mmCIF file of the N, C-alpha and C atoms, coordinates in Angstrom:
data_MODEL
# 
_entry.id   MODEL 
# 
loop_
_atom_site.group_PDB 
_atom_site.id 
_atom_site.type_symbol 
_atom_site.label_atom_id 
_atom_site.label_alt_id 
_atom_site.label_comp_id 
_atom_site.label_asym_id 
_atom_site.label_entity_id 
_atom_site.label_seq_id 
_atom_site.pdbx_PDB_ins_code 
_atom_site.Cartn_x 
_atom_site.Cartn_y 
_atom_site.Cartn_z 
_atom_site.occupancy 
_atom_site.B_iso_or_equiv 
_atom_site.pdbx_formal_charge 
_atom_site.auth_seq_id 
_atom_site.auth_comp_id 
_atom_site.auth_asym_id 
_atom_site.auth_atom_id 
_atom_site.pdbx_PDB_model_num 
ATOM 1   N N  . LEU A 1 1  ? 205.508 114.995 -40.561 1.00 0.00 ? 1  LEU A N  1 
ATOM 2   C CA . LEU A 1 1  ? 204.078 114.825 -40.397 1.00 0.00 ? 1  LEU A CA 1 
ATOM 3   C C  . LEU A 1 1  ? 203.351 116.164 -40.439 1.00 0.00 ? 1  LEU A C  1 
ATOM 4   N N  . GLN A 1 2  ? 203.984 117.187 -39.928 1.00 0.00 ? 2  GLN A N  1 
ATOM 5   C CA . GLN A 1 2  ? 203.343 118.506 -39.951 1.00 0.00 ? 2  GLN A CA 1 
ATOM 6   C C  . GLN A 1 2  ? 203.137 118.974 -41.383 1.00 0.00 ? 2  GLN A C  1 
ATOM 7   N N  . GLU A 1 3  ? 204.109 118.720 -42.248 1.00 0.00 ? 3  GLU A N  1 
ATOM 8   C CA . GLU A 1 3  ? 203.976 119.128 -43.648 1.00 0.00 ? 3  GLU A CA 1 
ATOM 9   C C  . GLU A 1 3  ? 202.860 118.344 -44.345 1.00 0.00 ? 3  GLU A C  1 
ATOM 10  N N  . VAL A 1 4  ? 202.741 117.070 -44.041 1.00 0.00 ? 4  VAL A N  1 
ATOM 11  C CA . VAL A 1 4  ? 201.643 116.265 -44.591 1.00 0.00 ? 4  VAL A CA 1 
ATOM 12  C C  . VAL A 1 4  ? 200.304 116.862 -44.165 1.00 0.00 ? 4  VAL A C  1 
ATOM 13  N N  . GLU A 1 5  ? 200.203 117.221 -42.894 1.00 0.00 ? 5  GLU A N  1 
ATOM 14  C CA . GLU A 1 5  ? 198.970 117.823 -42.386 1.00 0.00 ? 5  GLU A CA 1 
ATOM 15  C C  . GLU A 1 5  ? 198.681 119.149 -43.084 1.00 0.00 ? 5  GLU A C  1 
ATOM 16  N N  . ASN A 1 6  ? 199.706 119.958 -43.285 1.00 0.00 ? 6  ASN A N  1 
ATOM 17  C CA . ASN A 1 6  ? 199.529 121.242 -43.965 1.00 0.00 ? 6  ASN A CA 1 
ATOM 18  C C  . ASN A 1 6  ? 199.010 121.044 -45.385 1.00 0.00 ? 6  ASN A C  1 
ATOM 19  N N  . ILE A 1 7  ? 199.604 120.113 -46.115 1.00 0.00 ? 7  ILE A N  1 
ATOM 20  C CA . ILE A 1 7  ? 199.183 119.843 -47.496 1.00 0.00 ? 7  ILE A CA 1 
ATOM 21  C C  . ILE A 1 7  ? 197.752 119.314 -47.521 1.00 0.00 ? 7  ILE A C  1 
ATOM 22  N N  . ALA A 1 8  ? 197.430 118.433 -46.592 1.00 0.00 ? 8  ALA A N  1 
ATOM 23  C CA . ALA A 1 8  ? 196.072 117.885 -46.529 1.00 0.00 ? 8  ALA A CA 1 
ATOM 24  C C  . ALA A 1 8  ? 195.052 118.996 -46.297 1.00 0.00 ? 8  ALA A C  1 
ATOM 25  N N  . ARG A 1 9  ? 195.362 119.918 -45.408 1.00 0.00 ? 9  ARG A N  1 
ATOM 26  C CA . ARG A 1 9  ? 194.450 121.049 -45.149 1.00 0.00 ? 9  ARG A CA 1 
ATOM 27  C C  . ARG A 1 9  ? 194.287 121.906 -46.406 1.00 0.00 ? 9  ARG A C  1 
ATOM 28  N N  . GLU A 1 10 ? 195.409 122.181 -47.085 1.00 0.00 ? 10 GLU A N  1 
ATOM 29  C CA . GLU A 1 10 ? 195.362 122.988 -48.309 1.00 0.00 ? 10 GLU A CA 1 
ATOM 30  C C  . GLU A 1 10 ? 194.482 122.339 -49.367 1.00 0.00 ? 10 GLU A C  1 
ATOM 31  N N  . LYS A 1 11 ? 194.473 121.023 -49.416 1.00 0.00 ? 11 LYS A N  1 
ATOM 32  C CA . LYS A 1 11 ? 193.690 120.293 -50.412 1.00 0.00 ? 11 LYS A CA 1 
ATOM 33  C C  . LYS A 1 11 ? 192.258 120.026 -49.954 1.00 0.00 ? 11 LYS A C  1 
ATOM 34  N N  . GLY A 1 12 ? 191.907 120.496 -48.752 1.00 0.00 ? 12 GLY A N  1 
ATOM 35  C CA . GLY A 1 12 ? 190.551 120.358 -48.260 1.00 0.00 ? 12 GLY A CA 1 
ATOM 36  C C  . GLY A 1 12 ? 190.233 119.000 -47.656 1.00 0.00 ? 12 GLY A C  1 
ATOM 37  N N  . CYS A 1 13 ? 191.257 118.244 -47.311 1.00 0.00 ? 13 CYS A N  1 
ATOM 38  C CA . CYS A 1 13 ? 191.033 116.936 -46.688 1.00 0.00 ? 13 CYS A CA 1 
ATOM 39  C C  . CYS A 1 13 ? 190.483 117.122 -45.278 1.00 0.00 ? 13 CYS A C  1 
ATOM 40  N N  . CYS A 1 14 ? 189.686 116.159 -44.837 1.00 0.00 ? 14 CYS A N  1 
ATOM 41  C CA . CYS A 1 14 ? 189.085 116.262 -43.504 1.00 0.00 ? 14 CYS A CA 1 
ATOM 42  C C  . CYS A 1 14 ? 189.854 115.461 -42.461 1.00 0.00 ? 14 CYS A C  1 
ATOM 43  N N  . LYS A 1 15 ? 190.768 114.596 -42.885 1.00 0.00 ? 15 LYS A N  1 
ATOM 44  C CA . LYS A 1 15 ? 191.565 113.832 -41.925 1.00 0.00 ? 15 LYS A CA 1 
ATOM 45  C C  . LYS A 1 15 ? 192.777 113.224 -42.609 1.00 0.00 ? 15 LYS A C  1 
ATOM 46  N N  . VAL A 1 16 ? 193.727 112.815 -41.795 1.00 0.00 ? 16 VAL A N  1 
ATOM 47  C CA . VAL A 1 16 ? 194.904 112.067 -42.243 1.00 0.00 ? 16 VAL A CA 1 
ATOM 48  C C  . VAL A 1 16 ? 194.891 110.755 -41.479 1.00 0.00 ? 16 VAL A C  1 
ATOM 49  N N  . THR A 1 17 ? 195.059 109.661 -42.181 1.00 0.00 ? 17 THR A N  1 
ATOM 50  C CA . THR A 1 17 ? 195.114 108.361 -41.514 1.00 0.00 ? 17 THR A CA 1 
ATOM 51  C C  . THR A 1 17 ? 196.488 107.748 -41.722 1.00 0.00 ? 17 THR A C  1 
ATOM 52  N N  . LEU A 1 18 ? 196.923 106.991 -40.743 1.00 0.00 ? 18 LEU A N  1 
ATOM 53  C CA . LEU A 1 18 ? 198.228 106.342 -40.776 1.00 0.00 ? 18 LEU A CA 1 
ATOM 54  C C  . LEU A 1 18 ? 198.058 104.854 -40.513 1.00 0.00 ? 18 LEU A C  1 
ATOM 55  N N  . GLU A 1 19 ? 198.998 104.088 -41.013 1.00 0.00 ? 19 GLU A N  1 
ATOM 56  C CA . GLU A 1 19 ? 199.030 102.638 -40.775 1.00 0.00 ? 19 GLU A CA 1 
ATOM 57  C C  . GLU A 1 19 ? 200.349 102.315 -40.094 1.00 0.00 ? 19 GLU A C  1 
ATOM 58  N N  . VAL A 1 20 ? 200.303 101.475 -39.065 1.00 0.00 ? 20 VAL A N  1 
ATOM 59  C CA . VAL A 1 20 ? 201.522 101.118 -38.342 1.00 0.00 ? 20 VAL A CA 1 
ATOM 60  C C  . VAL A 1 20 ? 201.363 99.715  -37.765 1.00 0.00 ? 20 VAL A C  1 
ATOM 61  N N  . LEU A 1 21 ? 202.444 98.980  -37.717 1.00 0.00 ? 21 LEU A N  1 
ATOM 62  C CA . LEU A 1 21 ? 202.421 97.680  -37.057 1.00 0.00 ? 21 LEU A CA 1 
ATOM 63  C C  . LEU A 1 21 ? 202.330 97.894  -35.553 1.00 0.00 ? 21 LEU A C  1 
ATOM 64  N N  . SER A 1 22 ? 201.592 97.048  -34.873 1.00 0.00 ? 22 SER A N  1 
ATOM 65  C CA . SER A 1 22 ? 201.339 97.244  -33.443 1.00 0.00 ? 22 SER A CA 1 
ATOM 66  C C  . SER A 1 22 ? 202.611 97.240  -32.603 1.00 0.00 ? 22 SER A C  1 
ATOM 67  N N  . GLY A 1 23 ? 203.675 96.603  -33.061 1.00 0.00 ? 23 GLY A N  1 
ATOM 68  C CA . GLY A 1 23 ? 204.916 96.554  -32.300 1.00 0.00 ? 23 GLY A CA 1 
ATOM 69  C C  . GLY A 1 23 ? 205.861 97.717  -32.548 1.00 0.00 ? 23 GLY A C  1 
ATOM 70  N N  . ASN A 1 24 ? 205.503 98.621  -33.441 1.00 0.00 ? 24 ASN A N  1 
ATOM 71  C CA . ASN A 1 24 ? 206.381 99.743  -33.791 1.00 0.00 ? 24 ASN A CA 1 
ATOM 72  C C  . ASN A 1 24 ? 206.115 100.913 -32.841 1.00 0.00 ? 24 ASN A C  1 
ATOM 73  N N  . GLN A 1 25 ? 206.583 100.773 -31.627 1.00 0.00 ? 25 GLN A N  1 
ATOM 74  C CA . GLN A 1 25 ? 206.299 101.758 -30.585 1.00 0.00 ? 25 GLN A CA 1 
ATOM 75  C C  . GLN A 1 25 ? 206.924 103.114 -30.883 1.00 0.00 ? 25 GLN A C  1 
ATOM 76  N N  . THR A 1 26 ? 208.067 103.134 -31.558 1.00 0.00 ? 26 THR A N  1 
ATOM 77  C CA . THR A 1 26 ? 208.702 104.410 -31.905 1.00 0.00 ? 26 THR A CA 1 
ATOM 78  C C  . THR A 1 26 ? 207.780 105.243 -32.789 1.00 0.00 ? 26 THR A C  1 
ATOM 79  N N  . ALA A 1 27 ? 207.214 104.615 -33.810 1.00 0.00 ? 27 ALA A N  1 
ATOM 80  C CA . ALA A 1 27 ? 206.291 105.324 -34.701 1.00 0.00 ? 27 ALA A CA 1 
ATOM 81  C C  . ALA A 1 27 ? 205.026 105.734 -33.957 1.00 0.00 ? 27 ALA A C  1 
ATOM 82  N N  . ILE A 1 28 ? 204.489 104.829 -33.147 1.00 0.00 ? 28 ILE A N  1 
ATOM 83  C CA . ILE A 1 28 ? 203.272 105.122 -32.382 1.00 0.00 ? 28 ILE A CA 1 
ATOM 84  C C  . ILE A 1 28 ? 203.490 106.329 -31.479 1.00 0.00 ? 28 ILE A C  1 
ATOM 85  N N  . ASN A 1 29 ? 204.619 106.372 -30.804 1.00 0.00 ? 29 ASN A N  1 
ATOM 86  C CA . ASN A 1 29 ? 204.934 107.515 -29.936 1.00 0.00 ? 29 ASN A CA 1 
ATOM 87  C C  . ASN A 1 29 ? 205.002 108.805 -30.735 1.00 0.00 ? 29 ASN A C  1 
ATOM 88  N N  . SER A 1 30 ? 205.600 108.735 -31.915 1.00 0.00 ? 30 SER A N  1 
ATOM 89  C CA . SER A 1 30 ? 205.707 109.913 -32.771 1.00 0.00 ? 30 SER A CA 1 
ATOM 90  C C  . SER A 1 30 ? 204.330 110.379 -33.223 1.00 0.00 ? 30 SER A C  1 
ATOM 91  N N  . TYR A 1 31 ? 203.493 109.450 -33.637 1.00 0.00 ? 31 TYR A N  1 
ATOM 92  C CA . TYR A 1 31 ? 202.143 109.803 -34.078 1.00 0.00 ? 31 TYR A CA 1 
ATOM 93  C C  . TYR A 1 31 ? 201.362 110.456 -32.943 1.00 0.00 ? 31 TYR A C  1 
ATOM 94  N N  . GLN A 1 32 ? 201.480 109.908 -31.739 1.00 0.00 ? 32 GLN A N  1 
ATOM 95  C CA . GLN A 1 32 ? 200.788 110.487 -30.589 1.00 0.00 ? 32 GLN A CA 1 
ATOM 96  C C  . GLN A 1 32 ? 201.298 111.893 -30.301 1.00 0.00 ? 32 GLN A C  1 
ATOM 97  N N  . LYS A 1 33 ? 202.599 112.091 -30.430 1.00 0.00 ? 33 LYS A N  1 
ATOM 98  C CA . LYS A 1 33 ? 203.197 113.407 -30.199 1.00 0.00 ? 33 LYS A CA 1 
ATOM 99  C C  . LYS A 1 33 ? 202.614 114.445 -31.156 1.00 0.00 ? 33 LYS A C  1 
ATOM 100 N N  . PHE A 1 34 ? 202.299 114.021 -32.380 1.00 0.00 ? 34 PHE A N  1 
ATOM 101 C CA . PHE A 1 34 ? 201.738 114.930 -33.373 1.00 0.00 ? 34 PHE A CA 1 
ATOM 102 C C  . PHE A 1 34 ? 200.217 115.040 -33.286 1.00 0.00 ? 34 PHE A C  1 
ATOM 103 N N  . GLY A 1 35 ? 199.616 114.412 -32.264 1.00 0.00 ? 35 GLY A N  1 
ATOM 104 C CA . GLY A 1 35 ? 198.188 114.571 -32.035 1.00 0.00 ? 35 GLY A CA 1 
ATOM 105 C C  . GLY A 1 35 ? 197.297 113.503 -32.648 1.00 0.00 ? 35 GLY A C  1 
ATOM 106 N N  . PHE A 1 36 ? 197.881 112.475 -33.245 1.00 0.00 ? 36 PHE A N  1 
ATOM 107 C CA . PHE A 1 36 ? 197.082 111.389 -33.798 1.00 0.00 ? 36 PHE A CA 1 
ATOM 108 C C  . PHE A 1 36 ? 196.556 110.516 -32.669 1.00 0.00 ? 36 PHE A C  1 
ATOM 109 N N  . ARG A 1 37 ? 195.361 109.965 -32.859 1.00 0.00 ? 37 ARG A N  1 
ATOM 110 C CA . ARG A 1 37 ? 194.743 109.077 -31.886 1.00 0.00 ? 37 ARG A CA 1 
ATOM 111 C C  . ARG A 1 37 ? 194.344 107.782 -32.574 1.00 0.00 ? 37 ARG A C  1 
ATOM 112 N N  . GLN A 1 38 ? 194.488 106.684 -31.865 1.00 0.00 ? 38 GLN A N  1 
ATOM 113 C CA . GLN A 1 38 ? 194.129 105.380 -32.410 1.00 0.00 ? 38 GLN A CA 1 
ATOM 114 C C  . GLN A 1 38 ? 192.614 105.277 -32.582 1.00 0.00 ? 38 GLN A C  1 
ATOM 115 N N  . TYR A 1 39 ? 192.186 104.607 -33.638 1.00 0.00 ? 39 TYR A N  1 
ATOM 116 C CA . TYR A 1 39 ? 190.764 104.350 -33.836 1.00 0.00 ? 39 TYR A CA 1 
ATOM 117 C C  . TYR A 1 39 ? 190.606 102.954 -34.419 1.00 0.00 ? 39 TYR A C  1 
ATOM 118 N N  . GLU A 1 40 ? 189.422 102.420 -34.321 1.00 0.00 ? 40 GLU A N  1 
ATOM 119 C CA . GLU A 1 40 ? 189.119 101.113 -34.893 1.00 0.00 ? 40 GLU A CA 1 
ATOM 120 C C  . GLU A 1 40 ? 187.919 101.252 -35.812 1.00 0.00 ? 40 GLU A C  1 
ATOM 121 N N  . LEU A 1 41 ? 187.924 100.474 -36.879 1.00 0.00 ? 41 LEU A N  1 
ATOM 122 C CA . LEU A 1 41 ? 186.794 100.476 -37.795 1.00 0.00 ? 41 LEU A CA 1 
ATOM 123 C C  . LEU A 1 41 ? 185.618 99.746  -37.168 1.00 0.00 ? 41 LEU A C  1 
ATOM 124 N N  . ASP A 1 42 ? 184.445 100.168 -37.524 1.00 0.00 ? 42 ASP A N  1 
ATOM 125 C CA . ASP A 1 42 ? 183.229 99.514  -37.047 1.00 0.00 ? 42 ASP A CA 1 
ATOM 126 C C  . ASP A 1 42 ? 183.133 98.134  -37.697 1.00 0.00 ? 42 ASP A C  1 
ATOM 127 N N  . PRO A 1 43 ? 183.203 97.047  -36.913 1.00 0.00 ? 43 PRO A N  1 
ATOM 128 C CA . PRO A 1 43 ? 183.169 95.703  -37.498 1.00 0.00 ? 43 PRO A CA 1 
ATOM 129 C C  . PRO A 1 43 ? 181.872 95.410  -38.246 1.00 0.00 ? 43 PRO A C  1 
ATOM 130 N N  . GLU A 1 44 ? 180.823 96.152  -37.957 1.00 0.00 ? 44 GLU A N  1 
ATOM 131 C CA . GLU A 1 44 ? 179.555 95.978  -38.666 1.00 0.00 ? 44 GLU A CA 1 
ATOM 132 C C  . GLU A 1 44 ? 179.679 96.382  -40.136 1.00 0.00 ? 44 GLU A C  1 
ATOM 133 N N  . LYS A 1 45 ? 180.670 97.213  -40.439 1.00 0.00 ? 45 LYS A N  1 
ATOM 134 C CA . LYS A 1 45 ? 180.850 97.703  -41.809 1.00 0.00 ? 45 LYS A CA 1 
ATOM 135 C C  . LYS A 1 45 ? 181.767 96.810  -42.634 1.00 0.00 ? 45 LYS A C  1 
ATOM 136 N N  . GLY A 1 46 ? 182.317 95.767  -42.039 1.00 0.00 ? 46 GLY A N  1 
ATOM 137 C CA . GLY A 1 46 ? 183.188 94.853  -42.771 1.00 0.00 ? 46 GLY A CA 1 
ATOM 138 C C  . GLY A 1 46 ? 184.623 94.955  -42.303 1.00 0.00 ? 46 GLY A C  1 
ATOM 139 N N  . GLN A 1 47 ? 185.472 94.189  -42.941 1.00 0.00 ? 47 GLN A N  1 
ATOM 140 C CA . GLN A 1 47 ? 186.884 94.135  -42.581 1.00 0.00 ? 47 GLN A CA 1 
ATOM 141 C C  . GLN A 1 47 ? 187.693 95.013  -43.534 1.00 0.00 ? 47 GLN A C  1 
ATOM 142 N N  . ALA A 1 48 ? 188.621 95.775  -42.991 1.00 0.00 ? 48 ALA A N  1 
ATOM 143 C CA . ALA A 1 48 ? 189.460 96.647  -43.812 1.00 0.00 ? 48 ALA A CA 1 
ATOM 144 C C  . ALA A 1 48 ? 190.426 95.816  -44.646 1.00 0.00 ? 48 ALA A C  1 
ATOM 145 N N  . GLN A 1 49 ? 190.754 96.322  -45.821 1.00 0.00 ? 49 GLN A N  1 
ATOM 146 C CA . GLN A 1 49 ? 191.746 95.709  -46.692 1.00 0.00 ? 49 GLN A CA 1 
ATOM 147 C C  . GLN A 1 49 ? 192.872 96.709  -46.901 1.00 0.00 ? 49 GLN A C  1 
ATOM 148 N N  . PHE A 1 50 ? 194.073 96.211  -47.063 1.00 0.00 ? 50 PHE A N  1 
ATOM 149 C CA . PHE A 1 50 ? 195.221 97.059  -47.365 1.00 0.00 ? 50 PHE A CA 1 
ATOM 150 C C  . PHE A 1 50 ? 195.595 96.836  -48.824 1.00 0.00 ? 50 PHE A C  1 
ATOM 151 N N  . TRP A 1 51 ? 195.804 97.909  -49.545 1.00 0.00 ? 51 TRP A N  1 
ATOM 152 C CA . TRP A 1 51 ? 196.152 97.848  -50.961 1.00 0.00 ? 51 TRP A CA 1 
ATOM 153 C C  . TRP A 1 51 ? 197.420 98.660  -51.175 1.00 0.00 ? 51 TRP A C  1 
ATOM 154 N N  . GLU A 1 52 ? 198.210 98.247  -52.140 1.00 0.00 ? 52 GLU A N  1 
ATOM 155 C CA . GLU A 1 52 ? 199.428 98.987  -52.449 1.00 0.00 ? 52 GLU A CA 1 
ATOM 156 C C  . GLU A 1 52 ? 199.707 98.944  -53.933 1.00 0.00 ? 52 GLU A C  1 
ATOM 157 N N  . LYS A 1 53 ? 200.480 99.905  -54.380 1.00 0.00 ? 53 LYS A N  1 
ATOM 158 C CA . LYS A 1 53 ? 201.000 99.940  -55.738 1.00 0.00 ? 53 LYS A CA 1 
ATOM 159 C C  . LYS A 1 53 ? 202.455 100.311 -55.624 1.00 0.00 ? 53 LYS A C  1 
ATOM 160 N N  . LYS A 1 54 ? 203.330 99.408  -56.032 1.00 0.00 ? 54 LYS A N  1 
ATOM 161 C CA . LYS A 1 54 ? 204.767 99.663  -55.962 1.00 0.00 ? 54 LYS A CA 1 
ATOM 162 C C  . LYS A 1 54 ? 205.154 100.621 -57.082 1.00 0.00 ? 54 LYS A C  1 
ATOM 163 N N  . LEU A 1 55 ? 205.937 101.606 -56.742 1.00 0.00 ? 55 LEU A N  1 
ATOM 164 C CA . LEU A 1 55 ? 206.407 102.588 -57.712 1.00 0.00 ? 55 LEU A CA 1 
ATOM 165 C C  . LEU A 1 55 ? 207.831 102.260 -58.110 1.00 0.00 ? 55 LEU A C  1 
ATOM 166 N N  . ALA A 1 56 ? 208.059 102.135 -59.393 1.00 0.00 ? 56 ALA A N  1 
ATOM 167 C CA . ALA A 1 56 ? 209.402 101.781 -59.881 1.00 0.00 ? 56 ALA A CA 1 
ATOM 168 C C  . ALA A 1 56 ? 210.242 103.014 -60.087 1.00 0.00 ? 56 ALA A C  1 
# 
């Protein structure tokens, strides 16, 4: 995660966001250890969608 943060800073990104299932406490603990904090989207702005592209 530290390397991801370093690359994001180098590219001028303003934040890193992560997605995790609510029951994955191991990942949540790791994210918290690295300084990530949970946030929620403003429901007034609509519902979030998840998109993916599988790489072969």
